[in-house]
PyMOL Python script that loads the backbone (N, CA, C, O; Angstrom):
from pymol import cmd

cmd.read_pdbstr("""\
ATOM      1  N   MET A   1      -3.715  -5.714 -25.209  1.00  0.00           N
ATOM      2  CA  MET A   1      -3.258  -5.424 -23.850  1.00  0.00           C
ATOM      3  C   MET A   1      -4.235  -4.441 -23.192  1.00  0.00           C
ATOM      4  O   MET A   1      -4.696  -3.483 -23.812  1.00  0.00           O
ATOM      5  N   ARG A   2      -4.531  -4.709 -21.931  1.00  0.00           N
ATOM      6  CA  ARG A   2      -5.454  -3.845 -21.185  1.00  0.00           C
ATOM      7  C   ARG A   2      -4.793  -2.512 -20.869  1.00  0.00           C
ATOM      8  O   ARG A   2      -3.591  -2.436 -20.614  1.00  0.00           O
ATOM      9  N   LYS A   3      -5.600  -1.473 -20.894  1.00  0.00           N
ATOM     10  CA  LYS A   3      -5.094  -0.145 -20.555  1.00  0.00           C
ATOM     11  C   LYS A   3      -5.377   0.214 -19.106  1.00  0.00           C
ATOM     12  O   LYS A   3      -4.712   1.076 -18.529  1.00  0.00           O
ATOM     13  N   THR A   4      -6.382  -0.460 -18.511  1.00  0.00           N
ATOM     14  CA  THR A   4      -6.720  -0.194 -17.113  1.00  0.00           C
ATOM     15  C   THR A   4      -6.976  -1.508 -16.381  1.00  0.00           C
ATOM     16  O   THR A   4      -7.226  -2.548 -16.992  1.00  0.00           O
ATOM     17  N   ILE A   5      -6.908  -1.427 -15.065  1.00  0.00           N
ATOM     18  CA  ILE A   5      -7.242  -2.561 -14.195  1.00  0.00           C
ATOM     19  C   ILE A   5      -8.197  -2.048 -13.126  1.00  0.00           C
ATOM     20  O   ILE A   5      -8.238  -0.854 -12.830  1.00  0.00           O
ATOM     21  N   LYS A   6      -8.956  -2.959 -12.560  1.00  0.00           N
ATOM     22  CA  LYS A   6      -9.837  -2.623 -11.435  1.00  0.00           C
ATOM     23  C   LYS A   6      -9.295  -3.327 -10.205  1.00  0.00           C
ATOM     24  O   LYS A   6      -9.075  -4.538 -10.213  1.00  0.00           O
ATOM     25  N   VAL A   7      -9.085  -2.561  -9.158  1.00  0.00           N
ATOM     26  CA  VAL A   7      -8.605  -3.115  -7.894  1.00  0.00           C
ATOM     27  C   VAL A   7      -9.494  -2.596  -6.777  1.00  0.00           C
ATOM     28  O   VAL A   7     -10.142  -1.560  -6.921  1.00  0.00           O
ATOM     29  N   SER A   8      -9.524  -3.311  -5.678  1.00  0.00           N
ATOM     30  CA  SER A   8     -10.267  -2.878  -4.496  1.00  0.00           C
ATOM     31  C   SER A   8      -9.261  -2.299  -3.514  1.00  0.00           C
ATOM     32  O   SER A   8      -8.340  -2.990  -3.080  1.00  0.00           O
ATOM     33  N   ILE A   9      -9.436  -1.034  -3.167  1.00  0.00           N
ATOM     34  CA  ILE A   9      -8.523  -0.358  -2.239  1.00  0.00           C
ATOM     35  C   ILE A   9      -9.310   0.021  -0.997  1.00  0.00           C
ATOM     36  O   ILE A   9     -10.151   0.920  -1.035  1.00  0.00           O
ATOM     37  N   GLY A  10      -9.039  -0.657   0.090  1.00  0.00           N
ATOM     38  CA  GLY A  10      -9.753  -0.380   1.335  1.00  0.00           C
ATOM     39  C   GLY A  10     -11.253  -0.570   1.192  1.00  0.00           C
ATOM     40  O   GLY A  10     -12.032   0.142   1.824  1.00  0.00           O
ATOM     41  N   GLY A  11     -11.665  -1.526   0.366  1.00  0.00           N
ATOM     42  CA  GLY A  11     -13.071  -1.819   0.181  1.00  0.00           C
ATOM     43  C   GLY A  11     -13.753  -1.019  -0.919  1.00  0.00           C
ATOM     44  O   GLY A  11     -14.937  -1.226  -1.189  1.00  0.00           O
ATOM     45  N   GLU A  12     -13.023  -0.109  -1.560  1.00  0.00           N
ATOM     46  CA  GLU A  12     -13.579   0.718  -2.635  1.00  0.00           C
ATOM     47  C   GLU A  12     -12.951   0.320  -3.963  1.00  0.00           C
ATOM     48  O   GLU A  12     -11.726   0.280  -4.084  1.00  0.00           O
ATOM     49  N   GLU A  13     -13.778   0.025  -4.960  1.00  0.00           N
ATOM     50  CA  GLU A  13     -13.244  -0.356  -6.266  1.00  0.00           C
ATOM     51  C   GLU A  13     -12.738   0.877  -7.002  1.00  0.00           C
ATOM     52  O   GLU A  13     -13.420   1.899  -7.085  1.00  0.00           O
ATOM     53  N   ARG A  14     -11.525   0.756  -7.532  1.00  0.00           N
ATOM     54  CA  ARG A  14     -10.899   1.866  -8.269  1.00  0.00           C
ATOM     55  C   ARG A  14     -10.366   1.352  -9.594  1.00  0.00           C
ATOM     56  O   ARG A  14      -9.940   0.202  -9.697  1.00  0.00           O
ATOM     57  N   THR A  15     -10.390   2.198 -10.597  1.00  0.00           N
ATOM     58  CA  THR A  15      -9.807   1.887 -11.893  1.00  0.00           C
ATOM     59  C   THR A  15      -8.480   2.622 -11.988  1.00  0.00           C
ATOM     60  O   THR A  15      -8.409   3.833 -11.778  1.00  0.00           O
ATOM     61  N   LEU A  16      -7.424   1.869 -12.309  1.00  0.00           N
ATOM     62  CA  LEU A  16      -6.073   2.427 -12.392  1.00  0.00           C
ATOM     63  C   LEU A  16      -5.441   2.044 -13.719  1.00  0.00           C
ATOM     64  O   LEU A  16      -5.895   1.100 -14.366  1.00  0.00           O
ATOM     65  N   PRO A  17      -4.400   2.759 -14.139  1.00  0.00           N
ATOM     66  CA  PRO A  17      -3.675   2.346 -15.337  1.00  0.00           C
ATOM     67  C   PRO A  17      -3.083   0.944 -15.139  1.00  0.00           C
ATOM     68  O   PRO A  17      -2.697   0.583 -14.027  1.00  0.00           O
ATOM     69  N   ALA A  18      -3.013   0.164 -16.210  1.00  0.00           N
ATOM     70  CA  ALA A  18      -2.550  -1.219 -16.126  1.00  0.00           C
ATOM     71  C   ALA A  18      -1.092  -1.338 -15.678  1.00  0.00           C
ATOM     72  O   ALA A  18      -0.687  -2.394 -15.192  1.00  0.00           O
ATOM     73  N   ASN A  19      -0.314  -0.299 -15.829  1.00  0.00           N
ATOM     74  CA  ASN A  19       1.104  -0.363 -15.443  1.00  0.00           C
ATOM     75  C   ASN A  19       1.369   0.239 -14.063  1.00  0.00           C
ATOM     76  O   ASN A  19       2.483   0.689 -13.796  1.00  0.00           O
ATOM     77  N   THR A  20       0.365   0.257 -13.180  1.00  0.00           N
ATOM     78  CA  THR A  20       0.506   0.843 -11.847  1.00  0.00           C
ATOM     79  C   THR A  20       1.341  -0.059 -10.949  1.00  0.00           C
ATOM     80  O   THR A  20       1.036  -1.238 -10.765  1.00  0.00           O
ATOM     81  N   GLN A  21       2.394   0.518 -10.399  1.00  0.00           N
ATOM     82  CA  GLN A  21       3.238  -0.202  -9.440  1.00  0.00           C
ATOM     83  C   GLN A  21       2.815   0.181  -8.025  1.00  0.00           C
ATOM     84  O   GLN A  21       2.124   1.176  -7.808  1.00  0.00           O
ATOM     85  N   LEU A  22       3.244  -0.627  -7.086  1.00  0.00           N
ATOM     86  CA  LEU A  22       2.933  -0.349  -5.692  1.00  0.00           C
ATOM     87  C   LEU A  22       3.461   1.025  -5.279  1.00  0.00           C
ATOM     88  O   LEU A  22       2.794   1.735  -4.526  1.00  0.00           O
ATOM     89  N   SER A  23       4.637   1.409  -5.754  1.00  0.00           N
ATOM     90  CA  SER A  23       5.192   2.725  -5.421  1.00  0.00           C
ATOM     91  C   SER A  23       4.281   3.850  -5.918  1.00  0.00           C
ATOM     92  O   SER A  23       4.189   4.895  -5.275  1.00  0.00           O
ATOM     93  N   ASP A  24       3.611   3.648  -7.051  1.00  0.00           N
ATOM     94  CA  ASP A  24       2.652   4.636  -7.562  1.00  0.00           C
ATOM     95  C   ASP A  24       1.443   4.744  -6.644  1.00  0.00           C
ATOM     96  O   ASP A  24       0.899   5.830  -6.446  1.00  0.00           O
ATOM     97  N   LEU A  25       1.031   3.621  -6.090  1.00  0.00           N
ATOM     98  CA  LEU A  25      -0.164   3.592  -5.256  1.00  0.00           C
ATOM     99  C   LEU A  25       0.019   4.417  -3.977  1.00  0.00           C
ATOM    100  O   LEU A  25      -0.931   5.040  -3.502  1.00  0.00           O
ATOM    101  N   TYR A  26       1.228   4.424  -3.423  1.00  0.00           N
ATOM    102  CA  TYR A  26       1.486   5.277  -2.251  1.00  0.00           C
ATOM    103  C   TYR A  26       1.197   6.733  -2.607  1.00  0.00           C
ATOM    104  O   TYR A  26       0.582   7.456  -1.822  1.00  0.00           O
ATOM    105  N   LYS A  27       1.641   7.164  -3.792  1.00  0.00           N
ATOM    106  CA  LYS A  27       1.416   8.544  -4.234  1.00  0.00           C
ATOM    107  C   LYS A  27      -0.065   8.801  -4.472  1.00  0.00           C
ATOM    108  O   LYS A  27      -0.582   9.843  -4.069  1.00  0.00           O
ATOM    109  N   ILE A  28      -0.757   7.860  -5.126  1.00  0.00           N
ATOM    110  CA  ILE A  28      -2.182   8.002  -5.412  1.00  0.00           C
ATOM    111  C   ILE A  28      -2.983   8.160  -4.121  1.00  0.00           C
ATOM    112  O   ILE A  28      -3.915   8.961  -4.055  1.00  0.00           O
ATOM    113  N   LEU A  29      -2.614   7.392  -3.099  1.00  0.00           N
ATOM    114  CA  LEU A  29      -3.325   7.435  -1.812  1.00  0.00           C
ATOM    115  C   LEU A  29      -2.884   8.598  -0.926  1.00  0.00           C
ATOM    116  O   LEU A  29      -3.553   8.917   0.057  1.00  0.00           O
ATOM    117  N   GLY A  30      -1.759   9.232  -1.271  1.00  0.00           N
ATOM    118  CA  GLY A  30      -1.269  10.359  -0.486  1.00  0.00           C
ATOM    119  C   GLY A  30      -0.536   9.958   0.776  1.00  0.00           C
ATOM    120  O   GLY A  30      -0.485  10.723   1.738  1.00  0.00           O
ATOM    121  N   PHE A  31       0.037   8.751   0.779  1.00  0.00           N
ATOM    122  CA  PHE A  31       0.794   8.268   1.938  1.00  0.00           C
ATOM    123  C   PHE A  31       2.255   8.057   1.573  1.00  0.00           C
ATOM    124  O   PHE A  31       2.602   7.886   0.404  1.00  0.00           O
ATOM    125  N   SER A  32       3.086   8.071   2.573  1.00  0.00           N
ATOM    126  CA  SER A  32       4.492   7.702   2.432  1.00  0.00           C
ATOM    127  C   SER A  32       4.629   6.221   2.793  1.00  0.00           C
ATOM    128  O   SER A  32       3.849   5.701   3.590  1.00  0.00           O
ATOM    129  N   LYS A  33       5.608   5.552   2.213  1.00  0.00           N
ATOM    130  CA  LYS A  33       5.817   4.149   2.579  1.00  0.00           C
ATOM    131  C   LYS A  33       6.320   4.011   4.016  1.00  0.00           C
ATOM    132  O   LYS A  33       6.422   2.900   4.537  1.00  0.00           O
ATOM    133  N   TRP A  34       6.631   5.135   4.650  1.00  0.00           N
ATOM    134  CA  TRP A  34       7.048   5.108   6.056  1.00  0.00           C
ATOM    135  C   TRP A  34       5.845   5.261   6.980  1.00  0.00           C
ATOM    136  O   TRP A  34       5.976   5.105   8.194  1.00  0.00           O
ATOM    137  N   GLU A  35       4.665   5.568   6.416  1.00  0.00           N
ATOM    138  CA  GLU A  35       3.444   5.730   7.210  1.00  0.00           C
ATOM    139  C   GLU A  35       2.575   4.479   7.213  1.00  0.00           C
ATOM    140  O   GLU A  35       1.971   4.133   8.228  1.00  0.00           O
ATOM    141  N   ILE A  36       2.519   3.805   6.067  1.00  0.00           N
ATOM    142  CA  ILE A  36       1.669   2.617   5.950  1.00  0.00           C
ATOM    143  C   ILE A  36       2.408   1.515   5.211  1.00  0.00           C
ATOM    144  O   ILE A  36       3.339   1.780   4.450  1.00  0.00           O
ATOM    145  N   LEU A  37       1.992   0.289   5.437  1.00  0.00           N
ATOM    146  CA  LEU A  37       2.485  -0.868   4.702  1.00  0.00           C
ATOM    147  C   LEU A  37       1.324  -1.363   3.862  1.00  0.00           C
ATOM    148  O   LEU A  37       0.303  -1.789   4.401  1.00  0.00           O
ATOM    149  N   LEU A  38       1.473  -1.309   2.535  1.00  0.00           N
ATOM    150  CA  LEU A  38       0.424  -1.792   1.649  1.00  0.00           C
ATOM    151  C   LEU A  38       0.501  -3.302   1.538  1.00  0.00           C
ATOM    152  O   LEU A  38       1.582  -3.868   1.376  1.00  0.00           O
ATOM    153  N   LEU A  39      -0.641  -3.947   1.624  1.00  0.00           N
ATOM    154  CA  LEU A  39      -0.745  -5.393   1.469  1.00  0.00           C
ATOM    155  C   LEU A  39      -1.562  -5.670   0.218  1.00  0.00           C
ATOM    156  O   LEU A  39      -2.633  -5.094   0.027  1.00  0.00           O
ATOM    157  N   ILE A  40      -1.058  -6.548  -0.628  1.00  0.00           N
ATOM    158  CA  ILE A  40      -1.763  -6.937  -1.838  1.00  0.00           C
ATOM    159  C   ILE A  40      -2.239  -8.367  -1.641  1.00  0.00           C
ATOM    160  O   ILE A  40      -1.437  -9.287  -1.476  1.00  0.00           O
ATOM    161  N   ASN A  41      -3.547  -8.539  -1.660  1.00  0.00           N
ATOM    162  CA  ASN A  41      -4.156  -9.846  -1.405  1.00  0.00           C
ATOM    163  C   ASN A  41      -3.652 -10.444  -0.092  1.00  0.00           C
ATOM    164  O   ASN A  41      -3.418 -11.648   0.019  1.00  0.00           O
ATOM    165  N   GLY A  42      -3.489  -9.550   0.915  1.00  0.00           N
ATOM    166  CA  GLY A  42      -3.113  -9.980   2.256  1.00  0.00           C
ATOM    167  C   GLY A  42      -1.621 -10.156   2.508  1.00  0.00           C
ATOM    168  O   GLY A  42      -1.222 -10.548   3.604  1.00  0.00           O
ATOM    169  N   LYS A  43      -0.783  -9.869   1.495  1.00  0.00           N
ATOM    170  CA  LYS A  43       0.661 -10.077   1.654  1.00  0.00           C
ATOM    171  C   LYS A  43       1.440  -8.836   1.248  1.00  0.00           C
ATOM    172  O   LYS A  43       1.065  -8.150   0.297  1.00  0.00           O
ATOM    173  N   PRO A  44       2.529  -8.541   1.966  1.00  0.00           N
ATOM    174  CA  PRO A  44       3.380  -7.417   1.552  1.00  0.00           C
ATOM    175  C   PRO A  44       4.101  -7.768   0.253  1.00  0.00           C
ATOM    176  O   PRO A  44       4.455  -8.924   0.022  1.00  0.00           O
ATOM    177  N   ARG A  45       4.314  -6.765  -0.589  1.00  0.00           N
ATOM    178  CA  ARG A  45       5.060  -6.964  -1.824  1.00  0.00           C
ATOM    179  C   ARG A  45       6.024  -5.805  -2.000  1.00  0.00           C
ATOM    180  O   ARG A  45       5.870  -4.763  -1.363  1.00  0.00           O
ATOM    181  N   SER A  46       7.008  -5.979  -2.853  1.00  0.00           N
ATOM    182  CA  SER A  46       8.001  -4.925  -3.071  1.00  0.00           C
ATOM    183  C   SER A  46       7.379  -3.754  -3.821  1.00  0.00           C
ATOM    184  O   SER A  46       6.393  -3.910  -4.541  1.00  0.00           O
ATOM    185  N   ASP A  47       7.974  -2.577  -3.638  1.00  0.00           N
ATOM    186  CA  ASP A  47       7.452  -1.351  -4.238  1.00  0.00           C
ATOM    187  C   ASP A  47       7.441  -1.386  -5.763  1.00  0.00           C
ATOM    188  O   ASP A  47       6.666  -0.664  -6.390  1.00  0.00           O
ATOM    189  N   ASP A  48       8.288  -2.212  -6.367  1.00  0.00           N
ATOM    190  CA  ASP A  48       8.333  -2.271  -7.834  1.00  0.00           C
ATOM    191  C   ASP A  48       7.404  -3.347  -8.415  1.00  0.00           C
ATOM    192  O   ASP A  48       7.469  -3.643  -9.608  1.00  0.00           O
ATOM    193  N   SER A  49       6.542  -3.929  -7.574  1.00  0.00           N
ATOM    194  CA  SER A  49       5.547  -4.908  -8.032  1.00  0.00           C
ATOM    195  C   SER A  49       4.420  -4.182  -8.758  1.00  0.00           C
ATOM    196  O   SER A  49       4.015  -3.086  -8.371  1.00  0.00           O
ATOM    197  N   TYR A  50       3.926  -4.813  -9.816  1.00  0.00           N
ATOM    198  CA  TYR A  50       2.788  -4.257 -10.552  1.00  0.00           C
ATOM    199  C   TYR A  50       1.486  -4.807  -9.986  1.00  0.00           C
ATOM    200  O   TYR A  50       1.392  -5.983  -9.636  1.00  0.00           O
ATOM    201  N   LEU A  51       0.481  -3.936  -9.903  1.00  0.00           N
ATOM    202  CA  LEU A  51      -0.848  -4.378  -9.497  1.00  0.00           C
ATOM    203  C   LEU A  51      -1.494  -5.115 -10.657  1.00  0.00           C
ATOM    204  O   LEU A  51      -1.221  -4.825 -11.822  1.00  0.00           O
ATOM    205  N   GLU A  52      -2.357  -6.074 -10.328  1.00  0.00           N
ATOM    206  CA  GLU A  52      -3.044  -6.854 -11.343  1.00  0.00           C
ATOM    207  C   GLU A  52      -4.549  -6.674 -11.181  1.00  0.00           C
ATOM    208  O   GLU A  52      -5.035  -6.351 -10.096  1.00  0.00           O
ATOM    209  N   ASP A  53      -5.273  -6.884 -12.266  1.00  0.00           N
ATOM    210  CA  ASP A  53      -6.717  -6.767 -12.249  1.00  0.00           C
ATOM    211  C   ASP A  53      -7.294  -7.663 -11.148  1.00  0.00           C
ATOM    212  O   ASP A  53      -6.954  -8.844 -11.068  1.00  0.00           O
ATOM    213  N   GLY A  54      -8.157  -7.109 -10.307  1.00  0.00           N
ATOM    214  CA  GLY A  54      -8.802  -7.877  -9.251  1.00  0.00           C
ATOM    215  C   GLY A  54      -8.057  -7.914  -7.932  1.00  0.00           C
ATOM    216  O   GLY A  54      -8.543  -8.518  -6.975  1.00  0.00           O
ATOM    217  N   ASP A  55      -6.873  -7.276  -7.849  1.00  0.00           N
ATOM    218  CA  ASP A  55      -6.124  -7.265  -6.588  1.00  0.00           C
ATOM    219  C   ASP A  55      -6.937  -6.585  -5.488  1.00  0.00           C
ATOM    220  O   ASP A  55      -7.695  -5.647  -5.736  1.00  0.00           O
ATOM    221  N   LEU A  56      -6.757  -7.083  -4.274  1.00  0.00           N
ATOM    222  CA  LEU A  56      -7.365  -6.510  -3.081  1.00  0.00           C
ATOM    223  C   LEU A  56      -6.256  -5.818  -2.290  1.00  0.00           C
ATOM    224  O   LEU A  56      -5.321  -6.469  -1.822  1.00  0.00           O
ATOM    225  N   VAL A  57      -6.363  -4.509  -2.145  1.00  0.00           N
ATOM    226  CA  VAL A  57      -5.333  -3.720  -1.472  1.00  0.00           C
ATOM    227  C   VAL A  57      -5.845  -3.299  -0.099  1.00  0.00           C
ATOM    228  O   VAL A  57      -6.912  -2.696   0.019  1.00  0.00           O
ATOM    229  N   THR A  58      -5.079  -3.619   0.929  1.00  0.00           N
ATOM    230  CA  THR A  58      -5.350  -3.158   2.286  1.00  0.00           C
ATOM    231  C   THR A  58      -4.047  -2.586   2.826  1.00  0.00           C
ATOM    232  O   THR A  58      -3.005  -2.696   2.180  1.00  0.00           O
ATOM    233  N   TRP A  59      -4.097  -1.979   4.000  1.00  0.00           N
ATOM    234  CA  TRP A  59      -2.872  -1.436   4.562  1.00  0.00           C
ATOM    235  C   TRP A  59      -2.868  -1.511   6.068  1.00  0.00           C
ATOM    236  O   TRP A  59      -3.899  -1.632   6.728  1.00  0.00           O
ATOM    237  N   LEU A  60      -1.646  -1.431   6.581  1.00  0.00           N
ATOM    238  CA  LEU A  60      -1.413  -1.341   8.024  1.00  0.00           C
ATOM    239  C   LEU A  60      -0.738  -0.007   8.276  1.00  0.00           C
ATOM    240  O   LEU A  60       0.216   0.350   7.586  1.00  0.00           O
ATOM    241  N   ARG A  61      -1.228   0.730   9.259  1.00  0.00           N
ATOM    242  CA  ARG A  61      -0.593   1.997   9.614  1.00  0.00           C
ATOM    243  C   ARG A  61       0.624   1.703  10.494  1.00  0.00           C
ATOM    244  O   ARG A  61       0.558   0.892  11.418  1.00  0.00           O
ATOM    245  N   ILE A  62       1.705   2.361  10.194  1.00  0.00           N
ATOM    246  CA  ILE A  62       2.943   2.188  10.952  1.00  0.00           C
ATOM    247  C   ILE A  62       3.037   3.317  11.969  1.00  0.00           C
ATOM    248  O   ILE A  62       2.936   4.491  11.613  1.00  0.00           O
ATOM    249  N   THR A  63       3.229   2.963  13.221  1.00  0.00           N
ATOM    250  CA  THR A  63       3.385   3.978  14.267  1.00  0.00           C
ATOM    251  C   THR A  63       4.645   3.689  15.062  1.00  0.00           C
ATOM    252  O   THR A  63       5.058   2.537  15.195  1.00  0.00           O
ATOM    253  N   LEU A  64       5.238   4.719  15.577  1.00  0.00           N
ATOM    254  CA  LEU A  64       6.434   4.603  16.395  1.00  0.00           C
ATOM    255  C   LEU A  64       6.088   5.097  17.791  1.00  0.00           C
ATOM    256  O   LEU A  64       5.588   6.208  17.968  1.00  0.00           O
ATOM    257  N   HIS A  65       6.359   4.266  18.762  1.00  0.00           N
ATOM    258  CA  HIS A  65       6.090   4.626  20.142  1.00  0.00           C
ATOM    259  C   HIS A  65       7.411   4.573  20.922  1.00  0.00           C
ATOM    260  O   HIS A  65       8.146   3.587  20.868  1.00  0.00           O
ATOM    261  N   GLU A  66       7.679   5.628  21.625  1.00  0.00           N
ATOM    262  CA  GLU A  66       8.881   5.659  22.448  1.00  0.00           C
ATOM    263  C   GLU A  66       8.494   5.390  23.885  1.00  0.00           C
ATOM    264  O   GLU A  66       7.437   5.813  24.354  1.00  0.00           O
ATOM    265  N   SER A  67       9.363   4.682  24.569  1.00  0.00           N
ATOM    266  CA  SER A  67       9.111   4.357  25.954  1.00  0.00           C
ATOM    267  C   SER A  67       9.257   5.611  26.827  1.00  0.00           C
ATOM    268  O   SER A  67      10.208   6.377  26.670  1.00  0.00           O
ATOM    269  N   PRO A  68       8.312   5.811  27.742  1.00  0.00           N
ATOM    270  CA  PRO A  68       8.429   6.967  28.642  1.00  0.00           C
ATOM    271  C   PRO A  68       9.476   6.724  29.738  1.00  0.00           C
ATOM    272  O   PRO A  68       9.803   7.633  30.501  1.00  0.00           O
ATOM    273  N   VAL A  69       9.987   5.517  29.809  1.00  0.00           N
ATOM    274  CA  VAL A  69      10.957   5.160  30.845  1.00  0.00           C
ATOM    275  C   VAL A  69      12.354   5.446  30.325  1.00  0.00           C
ATOM    276  O   VAL A  69      12.703   5.071  29.206  1.00  0.00           O
ATOM    277  N   SER A  70      13.149   6.112  31.148  1.00  0.00           N
ATOM    278  CA  SER A  70      14.517   6.396  30.768  1.00  0.00           C
ATOM    279  C   SER A  70      15.330   5.100  30.738  1.00  0.00           C
ATOM    280  O   SER A  70      15.157   4.229  31.591  1.00  0.00           O
ATOM    281  N   GLU A  71      16.217   4.983  29.748  1.00  0.00           N
ATOM    282  CA  GLU A  71      17.012   3.772  29.635  1.00  0.00           C
ATOM    283  C   GLU A  71      18.189   3.760  30.609  1.00  0.00           C
ATOM    284  O   GLU A  71      18.747   2.697  30.880  1.00  0.00           O
ATOM    285  N   SER A  72      18.569   4.900  31.130  1.00  0.00           N
ATOM    286  CA  SER A  72      19.712   4.933  32.062  1.00  0.00           C
ATOM    287  C   SER A  72      19.215   4.623  33.474  1.00  0.00           C
ATOM    288  O   SER A  72      18.301   5.276  33.978  1.00  0.00           O
ATOM    289  N   ARG A  73      19.810   3.646  34.089  1.00  0.00           N
ATOM    290  CA  ARG A  73      19.436   3.261  35.452  1.00  0.00           C
ATOM    291  C   ARG A  73      20.644   3.097  36.305  1.00  0.00           C
ATOM    292  O   ARG A  73      20.525   2.774  37.487  1.00  0.00           O
TER     293      ARG A  73
END
""", "prot")
cmd.dss("prot")
cmd.show_as("cartoon", "prot")
cmd.util.cbc("prot")
cmd.orient("prot")
């Protein structure tokens, strides 16, 4: 059994433990799951998914915008 895997994170190759879950990756990158959405090979996956050797990790930043217009009319 492999002890490490190599994945590409934002274009940079990284070596991680073979049992790394997506939830671990948020911590490794220093982000909250409320700040970014991690995509594995272009698709969202659940936080309890394990990364596999050769995975390509990208992300989308999540932003909240409030309307400057009052809702009461």
